[in-house]
Every structure is written in C-alpha cells, then in structure tokens.
N, C-alpha and C positions, 0 to 999 in steps of 0.2 A: 237715925241711922246708926249711931254708936250706942247700942244697948249693951247689956252685960254679955260678955263673951265667954263666961265660965263654962258653958256647955259645949264649947267648940272643940272638935277633935284636933289632934296634932297635924302637922303639915302633911305627912304622907297619907294619913287616914282621910284628911280633907280632900286631897287630890284624888284618892281612890274613889271616894263617894261622889264628889261633885264634878270632877273634870275628866277623869279617865273615860267615863261613858260618852264624852263628847269627842274622843279621839277615835273616830270611826274608820279612818284611812289606815291601810296596812302599814304604810311608812311611818306612822306615829308610834307603833309598837306598844299601844295601850298606855303610853306615857311611862313606860318602865325602863326607858333608856335615857341617856344624856343628850341625845340628838335624834333627828328625824330625817327621813329620806324624802326629797321632793324632786321628782323627775318630770320635766315637761314632755308632752307628746313630741314625736318626731316632727321636725319642721316648725316648731314653735320656740319662742324665747320665753324664759322665766322672768317675770316682772315682780319686783319686790318693793313694798312701801311700808312705812311705819308711822304711827301717831301715838303720842302720849296724851292721856286725859287726866287732869288733876282736879280733885274735889275743890270746889270754890272758884275754879277757873273755867272748866269746861262743862261741869255739871254741878248741881246743887245737892247738898247733903240730904235734903228732903225729897229729892226725886225718887220715884219707885226704882228699886234695884233692877227689875227686869228691863226697864227702859234705859238705865245707865249702861247695862250690858249691851243692849241693842245699839245704842249710840256709839259706844266704843268700837264695836265691830263695823258698823255701817260707815263711819267716817273713813275707815281704811278701804272698804269696798268702793266708796265714792272715788277715791284716788285711782283705784284700778279701773273703774268705769271710764274715767276721763282719759285713760291710756288705751282704751279699746279692748280691755282684757276679759277673758273668762276667768272667774274666780276659782282658786284651787285649794287653798288651805291657809291656816294662820297660826302664829305663835302668840302666846299671851304671858306677859309678866305682870303679876298682880301683887301690889303692896297694900296691905290692909291694916288698919289700927287693931291692936290686940283686943279692944273692947267690942269689935264688930261681931254681931250674933250669927250663929249658924243658920238661923231662919233667914236672915238677910242674904247670906251667901248662897243658900239654896235657891232663893228667888232669883238671884243674879245668874246662877247657872241655868235656871229654867229659861231666862231670857236669851242666853246664848243658844240653848238647845232649839228654841223656837226659830231663831234666825238661821241656824245651821240648816234646819229643814227647809226654810223658805228660800235660801240662796244656794243650797246644794254644796255646802262647804264643811270642812272638818277641822277641828283643833288638832294641831300636829305636835305641840309641846309648849314649854315655857318654864315659868318659875313662879313660886308663891312665897312671899315673905311678909313679915310684920313690919310696921313702921310706926314711929312715934309722931309722925306728921300726918298730913291729910292723905286720904286714899289716892293711889296713883295706879292707872291702868295703861300699860304699854302693849299695843298689838302690832305685830308685823304680819302683813298679809301677802300672799303669793297669788299671782295670776299667770295665765298663758295668753300669748298673742302670736299670730303668725310671724315667723322670723323676719325681722327688719321692719315690721309694720306698726310698732308702738307709736301712739300719737304723742308727739313731743310738745314742749312749750315753745321751742325755738324755730318753728317752721312757718310762722306768719310772714306774708309778703305784701308789699305795697299793692293796694287796690283790692286785697281780700275783703270779704264781708265778715263782720263780727256777729256771732249768734250767741244766745244763751237759752238754756232749757228752763221750763217751769216759770214760777213767779219768784221775784226777788224781794228780800227783806222780811219775809214771814217769820223766820226764826228769831230775828232781832225783835220783832213785835211780840213774839211769844215770851221771850225773856223779859221784856218790859211788863207784860201781864203778870208774870210770876213775881216780879218785884213790886206788884201792887200799883202800877202806873196806868192801868186801863180800867178804872172803875166804871166809866160810862160805856164801855164796849159791850155789845150784846154777848150773851153767854156762848152762843154757837160760834161766833167769830173768835172769842177768846179761846175756846177749846181747840179750834182749828189751828190757831197760831201757836199755842203751847205744844200741840202735837208736832207741828213742824219743827219746833226747837228740840224737843226731846227725842223724836223718832225720825231722823233724816231718811230720805228715800234715795239710795244710790241709783243713778241712771245707767244701770248695766246694759240694758238692751239698746239704749241709744248709743252708748259708747262703742259697742261692738259694731253697730250699723254704720258708724262714722269712719271706720277703718277704710283707708283709701279715698276718703272724701275730705275730711278735715285736714288742714295744714298745720294747725297748732291747737292744743286743747289742755285744759286743766279743770279741776273742780273748784267751785267757789266756796272757800272756807273762811277766808279773812275779810271778805267783802268784795263785791263785784269790781269796784274801781281798783282796789289794791291788787286783786288777782289778775285783772287785765294788765296791770302794770308789770306783772311778772312776764307775761307774754311780750309786752313792749320791750322790756329790758333784754330778755334772752334772744328775741328775734331782731333786735335793733331797728324797731319801727315805732311809729306813733299810733295811737288808737283814738278815734273820735266816736263817742257814744251819743246817740240821740235819745234824750231822756224820755220823750213821749212814746218811744217804741218799747221801752222796758215793761214787761208784764208785771203789774202790781195787783195783788188780790184785793177784792172788795173788803175782806176781813181786815187786812192791814190798813186800808184807807179809813176804816171806821175808827182807827186809833189816832188819826191825824187831826191836829187842830190847825196847823199851818201846812198846807200841801207841799210847798217848796222845802220846808224843813223836813217834812216826813219823807219826801223823795230822797233827799241827801242822806238821811239816816238809813233808808232802805238799801241804798247802793254801797253803804260803808259798814253795815252792821255785822256781816259775816254769818257763819253757820248755815248757809243756804244749802250747800252740797248739791248744787246744780252744776251742769257742765257749761262752761264758757269756751267757745272755740271759734276759729277762723276757717274760712274756706274760699277757694277761688270763685270768682263770679260764675265761671263755667259749671260749677258744682251746685249752684243754687237749687235746681230741680232735684238733684240727688239728695241734698239736705232735707228737702221737703218729703221725699220718699222715705228717708231714714227716720224722720220724725213720725210719719204715718205708720211705718212698719213697727216701730218700737212703742207706738201709742204714747208718745211723749210730746207735749207742747214745746215748740221751739220758736223763738222770736228773733228776727233780724234786727239788730240794734245799732249797727254802725259800720264804719269802714276803717281799714288799716291805711296809714299814710306814711310819708317820709318824716324823719325827725325822731322825737322821743317823747315818752310820757303819754298820759291818758287825759283826754278832755271830755267833760260832760257838757253837752250842748242843749239849750232850750229850743223851743219851736222856731225862734227867729235865727237860730244858728249862733247865738251868743253863749259864751262859756259861763256855766254855773259854778261859782266858787265852791271848792271842796277843801276844807282845811285839814281834814283827817281822812285819808283814803280808805282806811279799814282798821281792823284790830291788829295790835302789835303787842308782843309779850315784853318787849324791852324798850 
C-alpha cells in the first residue's frame, strides 16, 4: 500500500485529477469552494451521519484500494439506510501517508466513482492531507427522509418484535479468513466471507420500506448483541434474542469447529452492516411486505420486554453467556 509517492502531484492537482470529477452535484461547485450547498426537498428532513475508518483498525493495508473506498462510503450509507433515508451526497476527509503512490489513489478514486454510480450519490467536498500515521478516511454522508419520519434508536416498546436483515457474522468470518484462520474452509465460502467483510451491502431499499413500520432501527456495525444493546438503552427496554432464529450462512458455519462458540462469535463480531429493528406485532405482515418489496431477507429473532439489557437464548429458553457483546474501540 505504501509504495514510493515521488510521482504524486500536489494537493490541489491531486484533488483536480481524482476527486473533482466525483463532485457531480451543482452544490459541490466542482470542489472549488470551501463549502457546499445541500438542500433537502420540500417536506423532507436532512439526515447526517459520519464514520471514520483507520488503516489497521477498519481495513487492512493489503486490501485493494477500490474496496477500501467502497467500504468507507458504504458504512455511512448503511447508517442512512437504517434511518429510512434516500442518500443525497457526502463529504470526505482523506489523510494519507506521504509515501502512498498516485496509482493507489487513482484506484481508490475509481472505487468511489463506481459506487457513486451504483448508489446515485455525489461527492460534495472535503479535505485531503498527508499524515505520518496510518491512513484515515472520514466520510460524512447526507440523506433525505420525509419530515419527522426518521427511524430512531429510541422507539422500541414492550412486546415489539425484533428483526434483523440478512445473515449475521459473515464479515467477522471474512476477517478471520484474511488473518489465515480458515485454512480448511472451501475456497468459495472463503471468498464469500471476505467479500462480506470488504464490501458491505447497505440495505437502502429495506430501510426506506420500513418508514412508518419500524419503531426503532440501527445498522449492525459493532455486533448484533452490542447494537441491540443501543436500542435497549435508548428505548429503556430489554431485548430477548432467540439464537436459533438468527440467519447464519452456510459459508460461516464451515468455519466453525464449535457451533456454540461460532454462534457467539457471529453475534458479537461486527461489520455486518445489516439493519436490526423492532416493530409492533400489528406490523408483522407489513415487515414481510417490506422485505419482499426490497428483495431483502429479514428474520424475526426475538421480542422486546421490560427491564434492561440484551439476552441471547438457546432453544430451551436458557441464557447463552456472552462475555463480550461486540467490538469496542476503548
């Protein structure tokens, strides 16, 4: 990743070559101003989210630059998806080592360009600096949602049903494979898991379909149990999760030696970027229609109760001990 950077142009030439072509919205002013204009449509709220990705923490130095760019953008789009938003634009602050080559940066910009086309989004502005430390990418993304309709963390109520999209734990399995811990795993399963880690799939269509249906919602970034804990805390409720109802891919199961240990690792690993949400029982059929409409698998995995905290239960209803609920930076 850190090859000779002697051929790299200066900051403004680099911006003009690589990033100005990505500023396709009028309000970005071709990245020639110090600020951008982002106006939500009439009757919509502007929703803002930001995430920082650091080399060695959120991505590996050996990861392809196109995929690093895609992950940096998509983890922010995942936050917007869980809020029920239509994506609108993003800012990017990029801090790169002085030795990073122009070829690497061009590939990184191509990754952004591909995802901008895929998701209908534009770069609006940002900053580019050098750093003596690891590469750091900070993206701030903007979305629109009908006024007053953003899906919150704090809306879960007692007796609501708990749902989660997709399969859980795949990204954690992919990281294990990249660390060389999956020697006996079939190549196709290994490739699938690594792709789930490197290229998350923001559930934008599902999130929009859940507006008016979900009572609380967030994306699964730190681990399913940890993130349901955020809903528990903000909503002042408890959450009971039936382990057998959680969708686990066959690829991930192929990495398990101990199924119980594998399950606990899956629900605490993080980087899934699926949507975990709650909904009243009366909305169960509406959730099914939203899943079908968005072509997104959704599993009913538990219930909201009185009290506090998250419990993972086995088939007999006994609590499965979870010593670490998810990833934490501190």
